[in-house]
Every structure is written in structure tokens, then in C-alpha cells.
N, C-alpha and C positions, 0 to 999 in steps of 0.2 A: 608616201606618208612616212614621217619620221618615226624611229623606233626608240623605246626606252627600255631599261633593264629593271625588272622587279626581283628583289631578293627575298626569299621566304625564310621562316624561322629555322628550318632545318639546314640553311646555308645554300640550298639550291637556288638557282636564278634562271630566269627566262626573258627573252626579248619579246616585247609586245608593242603594238601601235600606241603612240602617244595619244592620250585622251581616253584610254580604256578605263572603265569603271571597276571598282572592286566587285560589283555584282557580276560583271562579265568575267572577271578573273575566277570567281567562285564557280560559275557555270562551266568554264573551260576545264576546271579541275575535276568536278564530278556533279552529276545531277542532284545527288543527295546533299552535297555541301551547299549547292545553290538554294535548296529549300530550307536548310537549317540556318543559313547565313543571316545575320542581323545587322552587321556593320563591319568595319575593318580598322586596323591600326596602320596608318601610313606615316612612316618616319616618326613614329611615336604619338601622332595625333589621332584622335578619334574621328573616323571618316565615314560618311554616309555611303551606302552601297551604290548610290546613283551619282556621286561626285566623280568627275574625270581626274585621272592622274596624268600630269603633263611632263614630269621629269623622272629620272631614275629614283627609285625609292625602295625602302624596306617595307614589306607588307605582311600582315597576318589577318586572316579572316576570323571574325568573332561569331560565336554561336551562343545560345542560351547557357552553355556550360561555362562561359567566361563571365564570372559573377559581376565584376565592376561595370563593364560596358553594358551588360544585359540589364542591370538594375537602373542604370542611367537612362537607357532607352525606354524601358517599361514605364518609368515614372514620368519621363518627358512626354511620351506619347499619350499617357493617361491625362496629363494636363490639357493637351489639345482635345482629346476625346471628351473630357468633362466640359470644356468650353463649348464644344460643338453640341453636346447634349443640352446644356443650359439654353443655348440660342435656339435649339430645336423646340424646346418647351416654351420658352419666353423670347420670341423673336426680337423684341424691343431692347433686350439687355445689351449693353455695350461691354466689349471685352477689352482687357488690358494686357497683362503679362502673367505667365505661369511658370515660374522656375522650379527646378528640382531642389529639394532641401531635405536634410536629415534622412528619414526613412520613407519619404514620399515626395509630395509636391504641394503647392498651393496655386490658386489662380484668383486674381482680383476682378470683380465685376462691378459695373455701374448699374444699379437697379434701385428704383424708388422704394419698393417694398422689401423688408428684410426676409432672407431665406429662413425657413423653419426646418426642424428635424424631419418632418414629413416630406419637405422638398428634397432633402438629401436622398431619401429612399427613392423618390421619383427620378432623380438625376441618375442614381446608380442603375436603375432599371433601363433607362435610355442608353447609358454607357454600355451595358452588356449587350443591348440590341445592336449597337454600332460595332462592337467587337465581333459579334456573331456574323455580321454582314461581310467580314473580311474585305473591307474596302481598301483599294490600293492607296499607297502613299507615294506622292510624286513631288518633285521640287523643280523650280525654275529660278534663274537669276534674272531680275528685271532692272531696267533703268529706273533711277530714282523718281523721275517725273511720272512714269507710268504707274509706279506703286502709289505715289501720292494721289494721283487722279483716282485710282481704284478705291482707296480708303475714304477719300472725300465723297465719292459717289455712294459708298456703302454707309455713310454717316458713322464712321468709326474714328472720332477725334483723337482718342488715346493712341491709336495706331499711327495716326499722322504725326503726333508729337514724338513717338518712339522712332519713327522713320527719320525725323530731323536730328535725333540724337546719335544715329549711327555714323561713325567717322566716314569721311568722304572716300577713303581708300578701301573700305570694306564692301563686299558685294551685298546687294539687296536680295536676300533669298526668300522666296515665297514657297510655302508648303501647302499641299492639299491632302487632307485625309478624307477620301471620298470626294464629295463636292464642297466640303467645308475648308476654308483657307485661313492661314495665319502667317504672320511675319515671324521668321525664326531663323536662328543661325544653324539649327540642326546639330547633329544628325538625328534621323528617325528610323523606325522599323520599315520593313517592306510593305506591310499591310496591317490593318487593325487586328486581324485574326492572330497575329503573333503575340498579342498581349494576353497573358493568362487571366481569363475572366473571373476565376474564383480566388484570386490572390491580391485583391485590392479592396479598400474600404474608405468611404468618405467619413471623416471623423468629426469635424466641427466647423462652425462659422464664426468669424470675428470681423471687426471693422478694421480698416487700414486706410491711411491717407495715400493719395496718389503720389508715388515716388517718395513716400515717407515724409512728405512736407505737410505740416499741419495747416498751412495756408491754402492747400490744394483740396480738390473734392474728396469727400469721404466715401470710400468704396466698401464693398463686402468681399471678404476673403473666405474661400472654401478650401479646407485642408483635406488631403487624402494620404493614405499610406499604401504602399504596394511592394510586392515581393515576387520572386520567381515562381513560387508555388504556394498552395494552400497551407501546407504545414508551416512554412516560414511565416506566413501571415498570422496563423493562430498562435505561434510562439511569440510573435511580437505583441499581439493583443494581450496575451497573458503577462508579458513583461510590462506593458502599459498599466494593466490593472495592479500589478505588484508595485510599480512606481507610484501610482496614485495612492495606494494604501500607505506608502512610506513617506508621502509628501510632507516635508517639514512644516509647511504652512498649516495643514490640517492637524498634525501632531502638536504643533505649537499652541493651537487653540485648546486641544484636549488636555494638554499637560500644563496649560496656563503659563507659558514661558515668556511671551512677548506680544506686542501688537504694533501695528503701524497705522498711521492716519494721514489724511490729505494735507493737514497743516504742516507736516514735516516729511515730505516725500523722500523715500529712500533712507529714512532715519529710523532707528529701532527704539521703541519704548520697552525696555526690559522689565519684566515683572519679577517678583522675588524668586520664583522657581528658575527662570531663565538666567537671572543674574547670579544665582548660586552656581549654575553650570559654568558660566563665564569666569567668575572669580576663582573657582576651584581649578579650572583649566589654566588660568593665568598664573595662579600660585604654583602649580606644578611646573609650568614652563620656566618661571622665575628660578625655582630651585634647581632645575636641570641646567639652566644656563650658568648660574653661579658656580655649580659644581664643575662645569666644563671650561671655566676660566673667563667668563664674560663679566664685564662691568656694565651696570645699568645706568642709563642717563634719561633725562626727560628734556625735550626741546619745545620751543613755542609752536603754537598752532597757527598764528597769524604772523606772516613774515613779509617784509618789504619786497616789492618787485625787483629791487636791485640785486638781491641774492638770486632770485629765479632767472634774471637776465644773465648774471655771471655764470650760473650753472648750465645755462642753455635750455632750461625748461620753459622759459617764457615764450620763446619762439616756437618750440616744438609741442608744447603741452598745454598752451594757454586755454584752448577750447574746453579742456576738462577741469579747469581750475575755477574756484569760486573767488571772485574779485571783491575786495573790501576797500571802499574809498573812505578815508577819514579826513575831516576838515580840521586839521591841526590849528591850534590857537595861533593867530597872527600869521598863518601861512598864506602865501600868495596863491598857492594852488593846492588842491587836495592831494594828500599822500595816498599812493596806491599800494595796497597790500594784497596778499592772497592767502587763503587757507591752505595749509600745506597738503599737497596730494601724495607726498612721499617724504621720508625722513632723511634721505641721503645728504642733501646739501647742509642741513643743520648739523649732522654728525661731523662733517668736515670742520664746521665752525668750532665744535667742542675740541676736536683733534688739534686745531691750530692754536689753541690757547697754551702758550708755553713751548719751549724748544723740545723737540723730540730727538732721541738718539736711537741708533739701531738696536741698543739694548732694551728699548721700550717696546720693540716689536717682536711678535705680532701683538697688536692691541685689538681686543675683541670688544666692541661697543654695541650694546643691545638697548632697545627701547620698545616698550609697548606704546607705539606712537599712534595717536588719534589722527586720522587723515580724512580728507574730504575730496571727493572727485565728482564732477558732474557726469551723470549717466542719463541718457534720454529716458523719459518716463516709461516708454514702451519696453525698455531693456531691464527695468527693475523687476526683481523676482524674489519676494520674501526677504530672507536674510542672506540669500546666496549672492544677490547682486544689489548693492546698496550704494548710497552716496556718502554715508558716514561710516567709517569702520576703523578698527584697530589692528595694526599689523604686529606680528611677533618678529619684528624687524631687527637685523643686526648687520653691522659692517665691520669687517676685519681689515685693519691697516697693517700691511706687511711688506717685506721685501720680495723681490722676484723669486729668490731661492726658497722662500717659505710657502709659496703657493701650493705646491704638491702636498706638503704635509698638512696644511690647513684644510685643503679639500678632502683628503682622506679622513681627517679628524671629524669634519662636518658630516660626511656620509655615515660614519659610525654613530655619531650623535643622533642624526636624523633617524637611522634605523631603530635605535633604542626608543625614541619618542613614538614613532609609528607603531612599534610593537606594543608599547604600553597602552596605546589608544585603540588597539584591536586590529591593526593592519600588519600582518606577518611579513608581507613582501611588498616591494614597490618596483617600478620600472624607471630607468634613467634614460633620458634623451640628451645626447651630447651634441650641442649645436656649434658648428664650426664657422670659420670666417666667411662673411658675406662679400659680395663683389665690391661694394662701396664700404670702405673701412679706413680707419686711421692706424698709423703704426707701420713698422717695417715687417716684411715677411719673416725675417729672422726672429723678431719679437713674437709674432703669432706662432711660429713653429715651436718656440720655447714654451709659451703658455699653454697651447693646445696639448703639447706633449706632457706637460705637468698634470693637466686635468685627466688625460687618458691614463697616465701612469697611476694616479691616485685611485681611479675607479678600479683598475686592475689589482692594485695592492690590497684592496678590501674584498676582492673577489665578487664584485657586484656585476650582474649582467647589464648591458647597455646597448643602445642603438645610436648610430651616428646620423644626425640630420645636417647634411652638407649645406653650408651657406646660410643657416638660420640663426647664427650668432648676432649679437649686437654690433654696431659699427665700431665699437671701441674694444670689444673682447668676446671670447667664447663664453658659453654658459652651459650649465647642466639644469635640466628641468626634471622634477621627480613626480611620478604619476602613481596614484593609488587606484586600485580597482575595488569597488564596493561589493556588497553581498549579492547584488543582482547584475553584476557585470559592467556597471557604468564606470568610466574612467575619469578621474579628477586630477588636474594638475594643481599641486599644492606647494611643494617646496621648490626652491630655486637656489642656484649658486652661480654668481656672475662675476667675471674678472673685469675690473675697470681701472685702467691707468688714466682715463680721460678726465674724470671729475676732480681727482687730486691736482691734476695739472691746471685745470680751469680755475680752481679755487685756492691755489697757492699752497697746498699741503706739502710738507717736506720733512726730512729727518736727516740727522748728521750721521754719516756712515763711519765705518772703521777708518777710512782714509782722511777723515776730518772735513770732507766736503759735503755739501747739501745734495740730497737725492730725493726723487719723488717716490712716495710709497705707492704700492698697488692698493686698490680698494676692492674688497671682496664683498659684494652684496649677497646676503643669504637670508632665507626665511624657511621655516619648517611648516607651519600651518598655513601661511599666506595671510589670511585675516581671521580673527577669532569668529566673526559673524559667519562667514562662509563655511569655516571648518566645523563650527557647531552644527550648522545645517547639514553638512555631510555626515557627521556623527549620528545625528538624529535619524537621517534616512537610512544610513548603513545598518543601524541597529533596530529600525522600526520603533524608535523611541525607548527601547529597552537598553538604556545606557549601562556601561559597567557600573557596578554597585558603588564604587568610590566616587563616581562622577554624577550619579543620579541625584537630582535636586531634592527629591523626597525619598529617603532610603527606606524608612520603616513607618508603617502606620500600626499603632497598637489599638485594636478595636474591641470594645466591650460587647458581650452577647447579652448580658443582663446588667441592670443598674447596680447590683450589689458588687460588681467587679470594678467600679469606677476608681476606687482608692488604689487598688492593685495596678490598674492601668497606669495611673500617675506614677506609681513607684517604678514600673517597668520603663516608662519613658525617661524618667530621671536617670536610671541606671544606664540606659543606652546612650543618653546624651553625655553623661560623664565619660563613657568609653569612646567618645568621638563620633557617634552615629547620629545622623540627622533623623530624629524620631519625633512623631507627633501622635496625639491621642485622638480617637474618635469615639466619644461616649454618647453620641446622639441616640435618640430613641427610635432606632431603625433596625430592621432585621439584619443579621450578619451577612446574608447573601447579597442584600442590597449594598452594604458597605464594601464587600469584596468586589462586586461588579464596578462600582464607582471608582475605587482606587486602582483597580486593574486598568480601567480606561485611562486613568491618569498616569499609567506606567510606573506605579510604585513597586519596586522589586520584591519587597517582603511585607506581608501582612501577618501580624500576630493577633490571633483571636483569643479572647479571655472570657471564660464563663465561670460558673460556680466551681466546677471541678478543678480548673486551673488555679483559681484563688486558693482552694483548699490544699492543693499539692504544690503550690508555688512553681508552676510550670507555665508554658505558653504553647499554643498550637500554631506552628509556622506553616504558612502557605506561600510558596514562591510564585512570582509572576509567570503565568503561562502553564503552570502545573496544577493538575487536579488533586493529586495526593497531598496530604498534610503530614506534619511530623510534630510529635509532642516532645518538647525539650525542657530541661530545667532552666530556671532564670539565669543562673550564673553561666551555664553552658551557652545559651543563646546570646548573652551579652558578649562573651569572649569571642564567639564565632563571628558575629556581625561586626564587632569592633575590628577584627582582623580584616574582614572584607571591605570595611570602610577606609582602610589605610591606603593612601595613594601608592602606586607601585614603586615610586622612587624612595619611599620611606619604609616600605615593607621589609 
């Protein structure tokens, strides 16, 4: 029998028979490791304990202490256990696929009747019975014809179709969990008892089309979450509750910010309160950009396909573009245009008007550009994922030698914006050259060196993501972490020599010859729609005072206070505060509850005593205590708080 060499994490190696399994390797090391083992890493690949190793390899045995492989296996095995439980309760149900996702898994089923919340409890109970049985998990590789005959005999048409989709050079691997079988690439645990029975929960049911195709059968999808222990499950459930309480869609209704409707899918109908946030944020960004040396432009929303073909977007991005056909007068064929999905090609057109000199560079060109991109209906999510949006987009045209300084300048600018908006820190991912790219290695060396030097010059921490850059240049992505630990990618800085080349941009250098400028794509917020959603969720709707759409409500306690209420509102308005009166014939506690639900930061209550003393009683959102202040004092104080941070 031939021998192979296995090398372990500590550097030691041993010769073993070819075809040995990681399970046998673990057993040879120790009996305790054999019991604890769940899988292995073989040459960096996640490996089932039952799969044979045929060549020399580096190997590491995984246990439940190895978080990433442990969670993958727990969630993957639970998908199979759930499908087994469903078929044990309802034998006529057809099974399809059950991938691991996010913090758990889902599995799609073909069943005539919809699943109910009561069904989920019954399925969970059956899953725990299967786990307690500690049924062994085993795997075999079958010939394709045998697997097809097996699923045809079992009347599992979805498995037959999945079988046909497996490439011819891949093994057909069959897994058994006890006596229940599924088609799966693996790996899996040794037995069902290795799944922590108190660390999973079925969460919800939804509909889903087979393979995501709306022309195919509609299935039922059951979702679950799972962790290595009960404490982690409870922590995640608490996180989900907090995320639900912060959901911008719910808060958007409570604060009367916007709505969406089926006649305009993925498009936002902004209400006065929401539009106030939008325009206040846009005005702030406009002032910040002007102060930082940007010029603002505005470019068309509908552009002829010829420009998109020249830029390369027509071939690579057409599926995400809304096409507009126009029957031009006397035209022999319809003119084909597209709603712009991004602003970059249009900005090059502005740049190309007139001769540019090296003395004109860097040229920082910004636009609050309204863009449209087709997103599948299933991907739409409130104002976070939409089809119509406005970017805080800008492009910097510069020389190669100016890239480092412009990058450092942008990081500093970005940091000040994020700080003003409540994010004290951010993370940077530096994406370097991919395998398929344009340009010379020398050019990539120079540009990557410029970006890295810029990050270091401003003292910002960063991580390198090897090979994740665009085909034309490296990029920086900026990540914010919100109040409950979720990470959002918002800002970006991308180096692009390709688009200026394609669209004929040039400048006259000191030598009198024409040169191609570099184009630096940059954004801070990403899109106003998505960023406003992030702000709402990060703050639970309690936006910074200057950004709150309704800053102050002046509420009467008695009707005799109505005239003074109007006077207070007028004084606050003159001081730049968004103030409104509430003189309805309602109790003050009712008014406070209603306006607190609407996330109004400050409520000023006025009764007979306040009228007599020319004072107000101030109640801050979320605080039980109140404060009595003089009218001039409260107007000055709230006027300062209403001032945007760049003007303070």
C-alpha cells in the first residue's frame, strides 16, 4: 500500500497509508480527540472526517472549539435534520435544498398547505428527538445513474434536477443522517448528537421560487438560526429583538418619514418629515464639499446607449439598467437610452469640455446624482435597497503623483463627516490587484503604494484584502459599525485609469504633451436613501437634534396658554429651530406620549404658571425629568443645538 505524508499544525509530520480518513487520523492521535473531532482542514479545505486523503497534505483536526467550521457544520447538519423532521411528520412533502446562510440556514419544501407557527414548534420537537437519538452520519459516492434511479424511485423530482446540475467532474456524494438521506457536497458531523440541542431555533416561514425563478414552482422556505451554545443563541435573539425595534421601516411609519407602494417598486415617496432629513443632510454635504474644494455639477438622467457602450457599462452592467426606447421623429429605428445607474461617464463628459492643463488638476467634481438600478423585487428592503437613489458622488481628476495626497485628503474629509453624523471611528479595507487586471505591474505598484502611504500618513488602521480590487485599479472601502454591532460599507475610494482612457479624457502636461488623468471615484455616504436608513437604525430614530425633522413641539396644557405657545414657536423659528405648536384639547401626557413615539427631541409644555412667568417646561426625549427655563434661555440653547456641526 502506498504511503503519504501528513503535516500537522505544529510542524510534525507522519507517514500514513494513502486513503486514510481524518477520523482515523484523530483516532490514532488519541481516543479523546476522536470523540471531540467534528471535521478537518486538509490543505486549507474543509474536510469530512470520513473522506479519504490520497496525497501528501497539511492537516488539522477541528473540534467544537474551532468556531468557523463548527458553526458551518452545526447549521448545515441542522438543515438536514430539519428536512428529515418535516418528512417524518409529513411524508408527502418534497425536499429541495438547504444552504447555510448568515446566522443559520434555510430549507425549501414543496408542500400544498402552508406551514404555520404551530408547525414550527412541532418540527423543532422532532428535530430534538433526532438529535437525542445520536444517529450516525455516513457518506458514500455513487455513480450518477444510480443516484438518479434512487431519486426517481423516491419521487423526489427536485433532487433529480439538482443532480443534473452537478458538473460531470464532481463526485455524487450521498449523505445519511440515520436512515434519512440527502444529496450533499458535505462535510457533516459524525452523528446527530454532536448538534447542540438547546442552541437552535426555527424563526419564520416565507415563500420562495424554485432556484429563484418566478416561472418555476413556488415553495415554502423555513428559516432557522443556530449557535454553538445556548448563551450565544440567547445573545443573538436579543440582538434580533433590538434590530427589530430599530427597523427603519417601522420607525419610518412612526415618524411619518416616507412610504413605498407597488406602483413604483423600489422608489421612495418622501413625506415632509423624511424630506427634511434628506435636504438637511444634503445641504450639510454640499457645504462640506464646497469647503473642501469640490465643484458641483448636474448631469442628465437619461443617456444614449452609445455612451454606456463607450464606457463599457453596456456589456457589463446592462442587466441592472432601465432601458428607455424613444421613437424619434422621422427616425428609421428607435433610439435606445438608459437611465443612468452611476454618474462616472457623465462626469468625464463635463471634464472633456475645453482643454485641461496640469495646472487645472486636481479637479474635484461632485454631484448629488439621481441614479436608477434594477434590483430584483425580492432584494428590495425599505430605503436600504432601492431602485431609485441619489449618491453623494464625486470624481477627482488628477495626475499620478497627486493620488497619495488626494487619498489622504479624502480620508480626513470622510472622518470629519462621519464624526459629525455620530460615528467616531471607521474601518478601512484596502483591496489590492486582482489576477485579471489591466495595466503594468509597475503602475499597480505605484498606485497601491500611494494608497497605503496615504492611509499611514493619516494614522488610520486598515486591513488588506488581497486580490479584491477592481480590474482597473485598487480601492479603499470604509466600514461603519452601528450601535448594535452591525457593519455597514458606506464610503469608497477607487483609483481608475481605465475610464478616462476609454472616454478620451486628457490634460496637457508640463512637457506640452497630452496625458491621461487618473479618475478617483469617491463617496462618503454611498446613497442618501441607504445612509438615512442607517442613521435611523443606529439612533433608534433619535437623530441628532440638528438633523431631526421635528425638533421641538410646544404643547399647551390649558387653552389660556395658546397665545404664548404661538409666541414661543415664533421665537424658536426665528432662531432657526424647527418648531410646531400643539394646542389640541388633549391631556399633556397624551401629547407627550404621541410626540415621543414620533421621536421629537424636545417637548416644551406650557400651562398657566409658564405663561405668567414667561418660562417653559422642557422635557427631553427619553428622559422623565423636566426642566423649567426662561423663554430667552431656551430659545438660545435650542438654537445652538439646531445649528449643523459644520456651522457651529
